[in-house]
C-alpha positions in Angstrom: 5.1 12.9 -18.8 2.7 14.8 -21.3 -0.4 13.1 -19.0 0.7 15.1 -16.1 1.9 18.3 -18.0 -1.3 18.5 -19.2 -2.6 19.0 -15.4 -0.1 21.8 -14.7 -2.7 24.5 -15.8 -6.3 22.7 -14.5 -4.2 22.6 -11.2 -3.1 26.5 -11.0 -6.3 27.2 -12.4 -8.0 26.1 -9.9 -10.1 24.1 -12.1 -8.5 20.5 -10.7 -7.6 19.8 -7.2 -4.1 18.1 -6.3 -4.1 16.8 -2.2 -0.6 16.5 -1.2 0.0 12.6 0.2 3.0 13.1 2.3 2.7 13.1 6.0 2.6 9.3 7.6 1.7 8.5 11.0 5.2 7.9 12.6 6.8 10.5 10.7 6.5 13.3 13.9 6.7 15.6 10.4 10.3 15.0 9.4 10.3 16.1 5.6 12.5 13.0 5.0 10.8 10.3 7.0 8.9 8.4 4.5 8.1 4.4 4.7 5.8 4.4 1.5 7.1 2.8 -1.3 7.3 2.6 -4.5 8.3 -0.5 -6.8 8.9 -0.7 -10.7 6.4 -3.1 -12.4 6.9 -6.1 -15.1 4.8 -3.4 -17.4 6.9 -0.1 -16.8 4.1 1.2 -13.9 4.7 1.6 -11.0 3.0 0.1 -7.3 2.6 1.9 -4.4 2.8 0.1 -0.8 2.5 2.1 2.7 -0.5 4.5 4.2 -0.2 8.7 4.6 -1.9 10.0 7.5 -3.0 13.4 7.3 -4.5 14.3 3.5 -5.8 18.1 3.7 -8.9 18.2 1.4 -8.8 14.3 0.2 -12.2 14.6 -0.1 -12.5 17.3 -2.4 -10.1 16.1 -4.8 -9.7 15.0 -8.2 -6.2 14.2 -7.8 -3.4 13.4 -5.1 0.3 13.9 -4.9 2.1 10.6 -3.0 5.5 11.2 -2.1 7.6 7.5 -1.9 10.6 5.8 -1.8 12.3 4.5 -4.4 15.6 3.9 -2.7 17.2 4.0 1.0 16.0 3.5 3.9 13.1 5.2 5.6 14.8 8.2 6.9 17.1 8.8 4.0 17.0 12.7 2.4 17.4 10.8 -1.4 15.6 8.1 -3.3 12.3 10.1 -2.4 9.6 10.4 -5.5 6.0 11.9 -6.1 3.5 10.1 -8.1 0.7 11.9 -9.6 -3.1 9.1 -8.8 -6.0 9.8 -10.3 -8.9 10.4 -6.9 
């Protein structure tokens, strides 16, 4: 979206801190193990349900880049999307 694109320059310049929220408690560091789910709401937005484990620099983050599954089973390599969430 235009709002997401507008965040790229401040993130690259170090003015905005983005923290990646991807790891989950039982993932054992498998990059495709994503149990957090995203479902599209009636208004076109998204609802995320799940838990992330270790999020480095979460306390200082301005935004979170959160991985969530929009399709497939927990360990499928496809169906994972990223969502930009304000801290």
